[in-house]
Each structure stands twice: as structure tokens, then as C-alpha cells.
C-alpha positions as CSV (number, residue, x, y, z in Angstrom):
1,G,-52.9,21.4,-123.0
2,E,-52.8,18.0,-121.4
3,E,-55.4,15.5,-122.5
4,G,-54.6,12.8,-120.1
5,V,-54.6,9.0,-120.6
6,G,-57.6,9.2,-122.9
7,A,-55.6,10.9,-125.5
8,V,-53.5,7.8,-125.9
9,Y,-56.5,5.9,-127.1
10,K,-58.1,8.7,-129.2
11,G,-59.0,7.3,-132.6
12,L,-58.6,3.7,-131.5
13,S,-62.2,2.7,-132.4
14,A,-61.8,4.1,-135.9
15,S,-58.6,2.2,-136.3
16,M,-60.2,-1.0,-135.1
17,V,-62.9,-0.7,-137.7
18,G,-60.1,-0.6,-140.3
19,L,-59.3,-4.2,-139.5
20,V,-62.5,-5.3,-141.3
21,H,-60.5,-5.4,-144.5
22,V,-58.1,-8.1,-143.1
23,A,-61.0,-9.9,-141.4
24,V,-62.7,-10.3,-144.8
25,Q,-59.7,-10.8,-147.1
26,F,-57.7,-13.6,-145.4
27,P,-60.5,-16.0,-144.5
28,M,-62.0,-15.5,-147.9
29,Y,-58.6,-16.1,-149.6
30,E,-58.0,-19.3,-147.6
31,G,-61.6,-20.5,-148.2
32,L,-61.3,-20.0,-151.9
33,K,-57.9,-21.8,-152.1
34,A,-59.3,-24.7,-150.1
35,R,-62.4,-25.0,-152.2
36,W,-60.5,-24.8,-155.5
37,S,-57.9,-27.3,-154.3
38,E,-60.8,-29.8,-153.7
39,T,-61.4,-29.8,-157.5
40,R,-58.0,-31.3,-158.2
41,E,-57.2,-34.9,-157.8
42,D,-53.9,-34.2,-156.1
43,G,-55.4,-31.6,-153.7
44,G,-53.0,-29.0,-154.9
45,I,-53.7,-25.6,-156.3
46,D,-52.1,-23.9,-159.3
47,A,-50.8,-20.4,-159.7
48,V,-53.8,-19.2,-161.6
49,A,-56.1,-20.4,-158.8
50,V,-53.9,-18.7,-156.2
51,L,-54.0,-15.4,-158.2
52,S,-57.8,-15.7,-158.7
53,A,-58.3,-16.3,-154.9
54,S,-56.1,-13.4,-154.1
55,A,-57.7,-11.0,-156.5
56,T,-61.2,-12.0,-155.6
57,S,-60.7,-11.7,-151.9
58,K,-58.9,-8.4,-152.3
59,V,-61.7,-6.9,-154.4
60,V,-64.4,-8.1,-152.0
61,A,-62.5,-6.9,-148.9
62,S,-61.8,-3.5,-150.5
63,T,-65.4,-3.0,-151.4
64,V,-66.6,-3.9,-147.9
65,A,-63.9,-1.7,-146.3
66,Y,-64.3,1.3,-148.7
67,P,-66.8,3.2,-146.5
68,H,-64.3,3.2,-143.7
69,E,-61.6,4.6,-146.0
70,V,-64.0,7.4,-147.0
71,L,-64.6,8.3,-143.4
72,R,-60.9,8.0,-142.5
73,S,-59.9,10.3,-145.4
74,R,-62.6,12.9,-144.5
75,L,-61.5,12.9,-140.9
76,Q,-57.9,13.4,-141.9
77,V,-58.8,16.3,-144.1
78,Q,-60.7,17.9,-141.3
79,R,-57.8,17.4,-138.8
80,D,-55.3,18.8,-141.3
81,C,-57.5,21.6,-142.5
82,P,-60.0,22.7,-139.9
83,S,-61.8,25.0,-142.3
84,A,-63.0,21.8,-144.2
85,G,-65.6,21.4,-141.5
86,G,-65.8,19.7,-138.2
87,S,-67.8,17.0,-136.6
88,S,-70.1,17.2,-133.6
89,R,-68.1,16.7,-130.4
90,T,-71.1,15.2,-128.6
91,R,-70.4,11.8,-130.2
92,P,-67.3,10.2,-131.7
93,A,-66.0,11.9,-134.7
94,I,-66.3,8.8,-137.0
95,V,-70.0,8.5,-136.0
96,A,-70.7,12.1,-136.7
97,E,-68.8,11.9,-140.0
98,A,-70.7,8.8,-141.1
99,A,-74.0,10.6,-140.4
100,A,-72.8,13.6,-142.4
101,V,-71.8,11.4,-145.4
102,W,-75.2,9.6,-145.2
103,R,-77.1,12.9,-145.1
104,G,-75.1,14.1,-148.1
105,G,-75.4,11.1,-150.4
106,G,-77.1,8.2,-148.7
107,G,-75.7,4.7,-149.3
108,G,-74.0,5.9,-152.5
109,G,-72.2,8.6,-150.5
110,V,-69.9,6.1,-148.8
111,F,-69.0,4.5,-152.2
112,R,-68.5,7.7,-154.1
113,G,-65.2,7.5,-156.0
114,V,-64.9,3.7,-155.8
115,V,-64.7,3.4,-159.6
């Protein structure tokens, strides 16, 4: 069947939430580099500091964005395998799935599998 113009934007809100990783990582990376360059007389930054800023910002951003990845993965499984369960259609699928994850494991449910 035809879904209309709305079908073009289906899932857009969930994708936009995925940008949180970039919104955390890059400003943090640049901030750490700037702060660590202030500790040197020449204002430069060495390779170890760049690597440390990169690794630190990546770990923090990944931790912050992990709940979105859990929800995205669960929604993909449901789309590809409808017998895996479905979300309520009275609200956006990502909201319904977040509620289901929360009911199933609370705050720890969204970080299950992170380590």
C-alpha cells in the first residue's frame, strides 16, 4: 500500500537521536585537546595527548549513546523478524521500545551488554 509523504520521514526522529554520539564526542575531543595544549609552553599537543583525547571522548560518547544503540538494534530485529515482538502503534516505536526496555530491566536494561 501507499504510505504517502509521511513514509519518507518514518524513523527520522530515531535517527536524529543517534546524532548524540557526534554531539558529545567532537566537542569533548576539541575541549580536551585545547585544555591539554594549555599545559605546554609552546601551546602544541603531542601524539599521546591527541590519542588520549580521542579515546576519552569516544568512550564517553559511546557510553552516552549506548541506550540509543540498544533501542535501534531491538527495533531492527522487530522489523526483520516480526515474531520478535512489536511495539504499540499508538506512540512512536522508539518510545514504546524504550518503555519496554525500562520495564524489563530499568536503567540497567539500556546498558545491558555494554561490557
